[in-house]
PDB file with one MODEL, atoms N, CA, C and O in Angstrom:
MODEL        1
ATOM      1  N   MET A   1     -57.160 187.191 -58.433  1.00  0.00           N
ATOM      2  CA  MET A   1     -58.682 188.087 -58.489  1.00  0.00           C
ATOM      3  C   MET A   1     -58.648 187.882 -59.683  1.00  0.00           C
ATOM      4  O   MET A   1     -57.584 187.448 -60.125  1.00  0.00           O
ATOM      5  N   SER A   2     -60.273 188.212 -61.042  1.00  0.00           N
ATOM      6  CA  SER A   2     -60.391 188.635 -61.814  1.00  0.00           C
ATOM      7  C   SER A   2     -60.408 190.452 -61.651  1.00  0.00           C
ATOM      8  O   SER A   2     -60.364 191.046 -60.574  1.00  0.00           O
ATOM      9  N   PRO A   3     -60.447 190.785 -62.361  1.00  0.00           N
ATOM     10  CA  PRO A   3     -60.936 191.642 -62.794  1.00  0.00           C
ATOM     11  C   PRO A   3     -62.110 192.605 -62.309  1.00  0.00           C
ATOM     12  O   PRO A   3     -62.067 193.800 -62.018  1.00  0.00           O
ATOM     13  N   SER A   4     -63.184 191.694 -62.314  1.00  0.00           N
ATOM     14  CA  SER A   4     -64.867 192.347 -62.765  1.00  0.00           C
ATOM     15  C   SER A   4     -65.213 191.082 -61.086  1.00  0.00           C
ATOM     16  O   SER A   4     -66.299 190.539 -60.881  1.00  0.00           O
ATOM     17  N   SER A   5     -63.994 190.934 -60.196  1.00  0.00           N
ATOM     18  CA  SER A   5     -64.482 190.704 -58.703  1.00  0.00           C
ATOM     19  C   SER A   5     -63.968 191.695 -58.659  1.00  0.00           C
ATOM     20  O   SER A   5     -63.090 192.327 -59.247  1.00  0.00           O
ATOM     21  N   PRO A   6     -65.256 191.865 -57.107  1.00  0.00           N
ATOM     22  CA  PRO A   6     -65.274 193.264 -56.135  1.00  0.00           C
ATOM     23  C   PRO A   6     -64.172 193.256 -55.560  1.00  0.00           C
ATOM     24  O   PRO A   6     -63.661 192.159 -55.786  1.00  0.00           O
ATOM     25  N   PRO A   7     -63.425 193.962 -54.851  1.00  0.00           N
ATOM     26  CA  PRO A   7     -62.260 194.159 -53.955  1.00  0.00           C
ATOM     27  C   PRO A   7     -62.586 193.160 -52.463  1.00  0.00           C
ATOM     28  O   PRO A   7     -61.883 192.321 -51.900  1.00  0.00           O
ATOM     29  N   SER A   8     -64.223 193.784 -52.098  1.00  0.00           N
ATOM     30  CA  SER A   8     -64.127 192.314 -51.165  1.00  0.00           C
ATOM     31  C   SER A   8     -64.570 191.740 -51.279  1.00  0.00           C
ATOM     32  O   SER A   8     -65.743 191.617 -50.926  1.00  0.00           O
ATOM     33  N   GLU A   9     -63.593 190.661 -52.124  1.00  0.00           N
ATOM     34  CA  GLU A   9     -64.550 188.695 -52.039  1.00  0.00           C
ATOM     35  C   GLU A   9     -64.514 188.580 -51.410  1.00  0.00           C
ATOM     36  O   GLU A   9     -65.552 187.960 -51.180  1.00  0.00           O
ATOM     37  N   LYS A  10     -63.676 188.735 -49.991  1.00  0.00           N
ATOM     38  CA  LYS A  10     -62.557 187.906 -48.926  1.00  0.00           C
ATOM     39  C   LYS A  10     -64.684 187.807 -48.195  1.00  0.00           C
ATOM     40  O   LYS A  10     -65.262 186.811 -47.761  1.00  0.00           O
ATOM     41  N   HIS A  11     -65.146 189.005 -48.331  1.00  0.00           N
ATOM     42  CA  HIS A  11     -66.361 189.330 -47.015  1.00  0.00           C
ATOM     43  C   HIS A  11     -67.508 189.033 -47.445  1.00  0.00           C
ATOM     44  O   HIS A  11     -68.599 189.350 -46.972  1.00  0.00           O
ATOM     45  N   ASP A  12     -67.084 187.926 -49.076  1.00  0.00           N
ATOM     46  CA  ASP A  12     -68.171 187.553 -49.143  1.00  0.00           C
ATOM     47  C   ASP A  12     -68.454 185.514 -48.338  1.00  0.00           C
ATOM     48  O   ASP A  12     -69.428 184.813 -48.062  1.00  0.00           O
ATOM     49  N   GLU A  13     -67.128 185.389 -48.286  1.00  0.00           N
ATOM     50  CA  GLU A  13     -66.671 183.808 -48.392  1.00  0.00           C
ATOM     51  C   GLU A  13     -68.031 183.338 -47.176  1.00  0.00           C
ATOM     52  O   GLU A  13     -68.518 183.829 -46.158  1.00  0.00           O
ATOM     53  N   VAL A  14     -68.308 181.662 -48.328  1.00  0.00           N
ATOM     54  CA  VAL A  14     -69.000 180.836 -47.128  1.00  0.00           C
ATOM     55  C   VAL A  14     -68.473 180.176 -46.669  1.00  0.00           C
ATOM     56  O   VAL A  14     -67.649 179.520 -47.307  1.00  0.00           O
ATOM     57  N   MET A  15     -68.706 179.933 -44.956  1.00  0.00           N
ATOM     58  CA  MET A  15     -67.623 179.389 -44.094  1.00  0.00           C
ATOM     59  C   MET A  15     -68.807 178.098 -43.558  1.00  0.00           C
ATOM     60  O   MET A  15     -70.021 178.283 -43.477  1.00  0.00           O
ATOM     61  N   THR A  16     -68.110 176.834 -43.247  1.00  0.00           N
ATOM     62  CA  THR A  16     -69.054 176.024 -42.272  1.00  0.00           C
ATOM     63  C   THR A  16     -68.914 176.568 -41.353  1.00  0.00           C
ATOM     64  O   THR A  16     -67.975 177.292 -41.021  1.00  0.00           O
ATOM     65  N   PRO A  17     -70.433 176.115 -40.455  1.00  0.00           N
ATOM     66  CA  PRO A  17     -70.272 175.917 -38.833  1.00  0.00           C
ATOM     67  C   PRO A  17     -68.463 175.783 -38.242  1.00  0.00           C
ATOM     68  O   PRO A  17     -68.307 176.535 -37.281  1.00  0.00           O
ATOM     69  N   ASP A  18     -67.453 175.188 -38.531  1.00  0.00           N
ATOM     70  CA  ASP A  18     -66.765 175.003 -37.231  1.00  0.00           C
ATOM     71  C   ASP A  18     -65.723 176.152 -38.154  1.00  0.00           C
ATOM     72  O   ASP A  18     -64.592 176.175 -37.667  1.00  0.00           O
ATOM     73  N   GLU A  19     -65.874 177.002 -39.257  1.00  0.00           N
ATOM     74  CA  GLU A  19     -65.173 178.280 -40.098  1.00  0.00           C
ATOM     75  C   GLU A  19     -65.745 179.320 -38.700  1.00  0.00           C
ATOM     76  O   GLU A  19     -65.217 180.173 -37.986  1.00  0.00           O
ATOM     77  N   ALA A  20     -66.778 178.842 -38.781  1.00  0.00           N
ATOM     78  CA  ALA A  20     -67.338 180.903 -38.210  1.00  0.00           C
ATOM     79  C   ALA A  20     -67.698 180.216 -36.777  1.00  0.00           C
ATOM     80  O   ALA A  20     -68.802 180.361 -36.253  1.00  0.00           O
ATOM     81  N   ALA A  21     -66.695 179.490 -36.231  1.00  0.00           N
ATOM     82  CA  ALA A  21     -66.263 179.277 -34.658  1.00  0.00           C
ATOM     83  C   ALA A  21     -65.822 179.798 -33.925  1.00  0.00           C
ATOM     84  O   ALA A  21     -66.028 180.455 -32.905  1.00  0.00           O
ATOM     85  N   LEU A  22     -64.680 179.219 -34.942  1.00  0.00           N
ATOM     86  CA  LEU A  22     -63.010 180.014 -35.335  1.00  0.00           C
ATOM     87  C   LEU A  22     -63.299 181.333 -35.191  1.00  0.00           C
ATOM     88  O   LEU A  22     -63.545 181.879 -34.115  1.00  0.00           O
ATOM     89  N   PHE A  23     -63.270 181.938 -36.428  1.00  0.00           N
ATOM     90  CA  PHE A  23     -63.974 183.271 -36.682  1.00  0.00           C
ATOM     91  C   PHE A  23     -64.817 183.716 -35.898  1.00  0.00           C
ATOM     92  O   PHE A  23     -64.399 184.787 -35.456  1.00  0.00           O
ATOM     93  N   LEU A  24     -65.929 183.421 -35.431  1.00  0.00           N
ATOM     94  CA  LEU A  24     -66.582 183.912 -33.759  1.00  0.00           C
ATOM     95  C   LEU A  24     -66.260 183.432 -32.353  1.00  0.00           C
ATOM     96  O   LEU A  24     -67.024 183.405 -31.387  1.00  0.00           O
ATOM     97  N   LYS A  25     -64.938 183.046 -32.420  1.00  0.00           N
ATOM     98  CA  LYS A  25     -63.533 182.633 -30.883  1.00  0.00           C
ATOM     99  C   LYS A  25     -65.254 181.471 -30.337  1.00  0.00           C
ATOM    100  O   LYS A  25     -65.395 181.360 -29.119  1.00  0.00           O
ATOM    101  N   VAL A  26     -65.722 181.163 -30.723  1.00  0.00           N
ATOM    102  CA  VAL A  26     -66.961 180.063 -29.765  1.00  0.00           C
ATOM    103  C   VAL A  26     -67.552 178.816 -29.953  1.00  0.00           C
ATOM    104  O   VAL A  26     -68.050 179.035 -31.057  1.00  0.00           O
ATOM    105  N   SER A  27     -67.832 177.795 -29.718  1.00  0.00           N
ATOM    106  CA  SER A  27     -67.637 176.458 -30.022  1.00  0.00           C
ATOM    107  C   SER A  27     -68.709 176.520 -30.933  1.00  0.00           C
ATOM    108  O   SER A  27     -69.740 177.162 -30.730  1.00  0.00           O
ATOM    109  N   LYS A  28     -68.361 175.570 -32.363  1.00  0.00           N
ATOM    110  CA  LYS A  28     -69.377 175.372 -33.164  1.00  0.00           C
ATOM    111  C   LYS A  28     -70.472 175.148 -32.487  1.00  0.00           C
ATOM    112  O   LYS A  28     -71.510 175.641 -32.928  1.00  0.00           O
ATOM    113  N   LYS A  29     -70.516 174.270 -31.125  1.00  0.00           N
ATOM    114  CA  LYS A  29     -72.411 173.962 -30.422  1.00  0.00           C
ATOM    115  C   LYS A  29     -72.815 174.948 -29.876  1.00  0.00           C
ATOM    116  O   LYS A  29     -73.948 174.883 -29.400  1.00  0.00           O
ATOM    117  N   THR A  30     -72.104 176.116 -29.754  1.00  0.00           N
ATOM    118  CA  THR A  30     -72.953 177.652 -29.959  1.00  0.00           C
ATOM    119  C   THR A  30     -73.212 178.045 -30.514  1.00  0.00           C
ATOM    120  O   THR A  30     -74.425 178.253 -30.518  1.00  0.00           O
ATOM    121  N   VAL A  31     -72.290 178.657 -31.733  1.00  0.00           N
ATOM    122  CA  VAL A  31     -72.923 178.338 -33.557  1.00  0.00           C
ATOM    123  C   VAL A  31     -73.572 178.132 -33.924  1.00  0.00           C
ATOM    124  O   VAL A  31     -74.276 179.109 -34.181  1.00  0.00           O
ATOM    125  N   LEU A  32     -74.328 176.344 -34.535  1.00  0.00           N
ATOM    126  CA  LEU A  32     -75.287 175.388 -34.469  1.00  0.00           C
ATOM    127  C   LEU A  32     -76.186 176.204 -33.542  1.00  0.00           C
ATOM    128  O   LEU A  32     -77.010 176.493 -34.410  1.00  0.00           O
ATOM    129  N   ARG A  33     -76.616 176.744 -32.540  1.00  0.00           N
ATOM    130  CA  ARG A  33     -77.330 175.859 -31.384  1.00  0.00           C
ATOM    131  C   ARG A  33     -77.842 177.668 -31.535  1.00  0.00           C
ATOM    132  O   ARG A  33     -78.960 177.854 -31.053  1.00  0.00           O
ATOM    133  N   GLN A  34     -77.297 178.704 -32.015  1.00  0.00           N
ATOM    134  CA  GLN A  34     -77.676 180.264 -32.145  1.00  0.00           C
ATOM    135  C   GLN A  34     -78.421 180.166 -33.346  1.00  0.00           C
ATOM    136  O   GLN A  34     -79.624 180.422 -33.371  1.00  0.00           O
ATOM    137  N   ALA A  35     -77.724 179.781 -34.426  1.00  0.00           N
ATOM    138  CA  ALA A  35     -78.102 179.632 -35.963  1.00  0.00           C
ATOM    139  C   ALA A  35     -79.826 178.712 -35.946  1.00  0.00           C
ATOM    140  O   ALA A  35     -80.881 179.190 -36.361  1.00  0.00           O
ATOM    141  N   ARG A  36     -79.617 177.250 -35.305  1.00  0.00           N
ATOM    142  CA  ARG A  36     -80.876 176.925 -35.098  1.00  0.00           C
ATOM    143  C   ARG A  36     -82.688 178.193 -34.148  1.00  0.00           C
ATOM    144  O   ARG A  36     -83.909 178.109 -34.276  1.00  0.00           O
ATOM    145  N   LEU A  37     -82.042 178.847 -33.581  1.00  0.00           N
ATOM    146  CA  LEU A  37     -82.605 180.006 -33.307  1.00  0.00           C
ATOM    147  C   LEU A  37     -83.090 180.746 -33.508  1.00  0.00           C
ATOM    148  O   LEU A  37     -83.993 181.401 -32.988  1.00  0.00           O
ATOM    149  N   GLY A  38     -82.163 180.775 -34.909  1.00  0.00           N
ATOM    150  CA  GLY A  38     -82.571 182.623 -35.520  1.00  0.00           C
ATOM    151  C   GLY A  38     -81.747 183.595 -35.191  1.00  0.00           C
ATOM    152  O   GLY A  38     -82.107 184.701 -35.594  1.00  0.00           O
ATOM    153  N   GLU A  39     -80.649 183.555 -34.525  1.00  0.00           N
ATOM    154  CA  GLU A  39     -79.648 184.311 -33.045  1.00  0.00           C
ATOM    155  C   GLU A  39     -78.891 185.150 -34.969  1.00  0.00           C
ATOM    156  O   GLU A  39     -79.045 186.207 -35.582  1.00  0.00           O
ATOM    157  N   LEU A  40     -77.999 183.658 -35.204  1.00  0.00           N
ATOM    158  CA  LEU A  40     -77.643 184.124 -35.847  1.00  0.00           C
ATOM    159  C   LEU A  40     -77.542 183.692 -37.528  1.00  0.00           C
ATOM    160  O   LEU A  40     -77.444 182.560 -38.001  1.00  0.00           O
ATOM    161  N   PRO A  41     -77.598 184.915 -38.189  1.00  0.00           N
ATOM    162  CA  PRO A  41     -77.788 185.253 -39.368  1.00  0.00           C
ATOM    163  C   PRO A  41     -77.340 183.509 -39.860  1.00  0.00           C
ATOM    164  O   PRO A  41     -76.117 183.395 -39.778  1.00  0.00           O
ATOM    165  N   ALA A  42     -77.928 182.358 -40.268  1.00  0.00           N
ATOM    166  CA  ALA A  42     -77.497 181.545 -41.689  1.00  0.00           C
ATOM    167  C   ALA A  42     -78.500 180.920 -42.633  1.00  0.00           C
ATOM    168  O   ALA A  42     -79.723 180.829 -42.526  1.00  0.00           O
ATOM    169  N   GLY A  43     -77.770 180.559 -43.476  1.00  0.00           N
ATOM    170  CA  GLY A  43     -79.293 179.806 -43.595  1.00  0.00           C
ATOM    171  C   GLY A  43     -78.427 177.908 -44.018  1.00  0.00           C
ATOM    172  O   GLY A  43     -77.419 177.871 -43.313  1.00  0.00           O
ATOM    173  N   LYS A  44     -78.516 176.782 -44.703  1.00  0.00           N
ATOM    174  CA  LYS A  44     -78.840 175.521 -45.420  1.00  0.00           C
ATOM    175  C   LYS A  44     -78.733 175.171 -46.485  1.00  0.00           C
ATOM    176  O   LYS A  44     -79.392 175.581 -47.441  1.00  0.00           O
ATOM    177  N   VAL A  45     -77.744 174.216 -46.502  1.00  0.00           N
ATOM    178  CA  VAL A  45     -77.794 173.652 -47.694  1.00  0.00           C
ATOM    179  C   VAL A  45     -77.848 172.691 -47.446  1.00  0.00           C
ATOM    180  O   VAL A  45     -77.106 172.258 -46.564  1.00  0.00           O
ATOM    181  N   GLY A  46     -78.483 172.115 -47.904  1.00  0.00           N
ATOM    182  CA  GLY A  46     -79.549 170.147 -48.109  1.00  0.00           C
ATOM    183  C   GLY A  46     -79.173 170.205 -46.629  1.00  0.00           C
ATOM    184  O   GLY A  46     -79.360 171.379 -46.309  1.00  0.00           O
ATOM    185  N   ARG A  47     -78.856 169.710 -45.858  1.00  0.00           N
ATOM    186  CA  ARG A  47     -78.294 169.874 -43.822  1.00  0.00           C
ATOM    187  C   ARG A  47     -77.859 170.239 -43.801  1.00  0.00           C
ATOM    188  O   ARG A  47     -78.404 171.090 -43.098  1.00  0.00           O
ATOM    189  N   ALA A  48     -77.100 170.544 -43.950  1.00  0.00           N
ATOM    190  CA  ALA A  48     -75.570 171.736 -43.498  1.00  0.00           C
ATOM    191  C   ALA A  48     -75.753 172.617 -43.594  1.00  0.00           C
ATOM    192  O   ALA A  48     -76.137 172.996 -44.701  1.00  0.00           O
ATOM    193  N   TRP A  49     -75.589 173.704 -42.362  1.00  0.00           N
ATOM    194  CA  TRP A  49     -75.727 175.188 -42.221  1.00  0.00           C
ATOM    195  C   TRP A  49     -74.305 175.712 -43.051  1.00  0.00           C
ATOM    196  O   TRP A  49     -73.373 175.049 -43.507  1.00  0.00           O
ATOM    197  N   ARG A  50     -74.585 177.357 -43.039  1.00  0.00           N
ATOM    198  CA  ARG A  50     -73.796 177.998 -43.913  1.00  0.00           C
ATOM    199  C   ARG A  50     -73.946 178.540 -43.321  1.00  0.00           C
ATOM    200  O   ARG A  50     -74.908 178.415 -42.563  1.00  0.00           O
ATOM    201  N   PHE A  51     -72.518 180.193 -43.209  1.00  0.00           N
ATOM    202  CA  PHE A  51     -72.570 181.535 -43.218  1.00  0.00           C
ATOM    203  C   PHE A  51     -71.348 181.955 -43.924  1.00  0.00           C
ATOM    204  O   PHE A  51     -70.233 181.521 -44.211  1.00  0.00           O
ATOM    205  N   ARG A  52     -72.320 183.350 -44.116  1.00  0.00           N
ATOM    206  CA  ARG A  52     -71.437 184.717 -45.121  1.00  0.00           C
ATOM    207  C   ARG A  52     -70.812 185.753 -44.115  1.00  0.00           C
ATOM    208  O   ARG A  52     -71.597 186.562 -43.621  1.00  0.00           O
ATOM    209  N   ARG A  53     -69.347 185.827 -43.721  1.00  0.00           N
ATOM    210  CA  ARG A  53     -68.296 185.736 -43.296  1.00  0.00           C
ATOM    211  C   ARG A  53     -69.451 187.670 -43.694  1.00  0.00           C
ATOM    212  O   ARG A  53     -68.437 188.302 -43.397  1.00  0.00           O
ATOM    213  N   SER A  54     -69.814 188.069 -43.815  1.00  0.00           N
ATOM    214  CA  SER A  54     -69.769 189.625 -44.056  1.00  0.00           C
ATOM    215  C   SER A  54     -71.191 189.543 -43.301  1.00  0.00           C
ATOM    216  O   SER A  54     -71.116 190.199 -42.263  1.00  0.00           O
ATOM    217  N   GLU A  55     -71.960 189.189 -43.405  1.00  0.00           N
ATOM    218  CA  GLU A  55     -73.034 189.165 -42.259  1.00  0.00           C
ATOM    219  C   GLU A  55     -72.655 189.300 -40.983  1.00  0.00           C
ATOM    220  O   GLU A  55     -72.984 190.285 -40.321  1.00  0.00           O
ATOM    221  N   LEU A  56     -71.379 187.595 -40.159  1.00  0.00           N
ATOM    222  CA  LEU A  56     -71.961 187.695 -39.182  1.00  0.00           C
ATOM    223  C   LEU A  56     -70.558 189.011 -38.691  1.00  0.00           C
ATOM    224  O   LEU A  56     -70.337 189.223 -37.498  1.00  0.00           O
ATOM    225  N   LEU A  57     -69.923 189.602 -39.575  1.00  0.00           N
ATOM    226  CA  LEU A  57     -69.439 190.695 -39.310  1.00  0.00           C
ATOM    227  C   LEU A  57     -70.385 191.536 -38.851  1.00  0.00           C
ATOM    228  O   LEU A  57     -70.613 191.806 -37.672  1.00  0.00           O
ATOM    229  N   ASP A  58     -71.069 192.049 -40.059  1.00  0.00           N
ATOM    230  CA  ASP A  58     -72.441 192.814 -39.460  1.00  0.00           C
ATOM    231  C   ASP A  58     -72.744 192.617 -38.894  1.00  0.00           C
ATOM    232  O   ASP A  58     -72.380 193.475 -38.090  1.00  0.00           O
ATOM    233  N   PHE A  59     -73.822 191.444 -38.003  1.00  0.00           N
ATOM    234  CA  PHE A  59     -73.761 190.530 -36.855  1.00  0.00           C
ATOM    235  C   PHE A  59     -73.076 191.160 -35.536  1.00  0.00           C
ATOM    236  O   PHE A  59     -73.658 191.655 -34.570  1.00  0.00           O
ATOM    237  N   LEU A  60     -71.166 190.956 -35.826  1.00  0.00           N
ATOM    238  CA  LEU A  60     -71.210 191.261 -34.831  1.00  0.00           C
ATOM    239  C   LEU A  60     -71.101 193.043 -34.125  1.00  0.00           C
ATOM    240  O   LEU A  60     -71.350 193.471 -32.998  1.00  0.00           O
ATOM    241  N   THR A  61     -70.609 193.741 -35.408  1.00  0.00           N
ATOM    242  CA  THR A  61     -70.815 195.412 -35.263  1.00  0.00           C
ATOM    243  C   THR A  61     -72.415 195.970 -35.020  1.00  0.00           C
ATOM    244  O   THR A  61     -72.386 197.186 -35.211  1.00  0.00           O
ATOM    245  N   SER A  62     -72.988 195.787 -34.876  1.00  0.00           N
ATOM    246  CA  SER A  62     -74.361 195.781 -35.372  1.00  0.00           C
ATOM    247  C   SER A  62     -74.925 196.032 -33.723  1.00  0.00           C
ATOM    248  O   SER A  62     -76.017 196.508 -33.416  1.00  0.00           O
ATOM    249  N   GLY A  63     -73.716 195.509 -32.673  1.00  0.00           N
ATOM    250  CA  GLY A  63     -74.347 195.281 -31.016  1.00  0.00           C
ATOM    251  C   GLY A  63     -75.471 193.906 -31.092  1.00  0.00           C
ATOM    252  O   GLY A  63     -76.072 193.538 -30.083  1.00  0.00           O
ATOM    253  N   ALA A  64     -75.593 193.427 -32.048  1.00  0.00           N
ATOM    254  CA  ALA A  64     -76.970 192.203 -31.616  1.00  0.00           C
ATOM    255  C   ALA A  64     -75.771 191.516 -31.198  1.00  0.00           C
ATOM    256  O   ALA A  64     -76.344 190.492 -30.828  1.00  0.00           O
ATOM    257  N   ALA A  65     -74.717 191.315 -31.000  1.00  0.00           N
ATOM    258  CA  ALA A  65     -73.693 190.146 -30.515  1.00  0.00           C
ATOM    259  C   ALA A  65     -74.008 189.738 -28.092  1.00  0.00           C
ATOM    260  O   ALA A  65     -73.329 188.887 -27.517  1.00  0.00           O
TER     261      ALA A  65
ENDMDL
END
C-alpha cells in the first residue's frame, strides 16, 4: 500500500456478482435480481454488474437488508 493510499482501501474493493454473493452469504441469483430491481447498490460496467464492498456494508448496516 502506498503512503497516499487510504487505510480503508479494502472497503472500496469492487466485487463481481459471485464475490458479492459470497460476501452477503446469498445466491448469485439473489444478488443479480436485487441489483436489477434497484434493491441492492450496484452499477454496470458494460453488461457486467459490479458491487462496491463499502456500499454493501452500508446496505447491511442501514437496516435495508
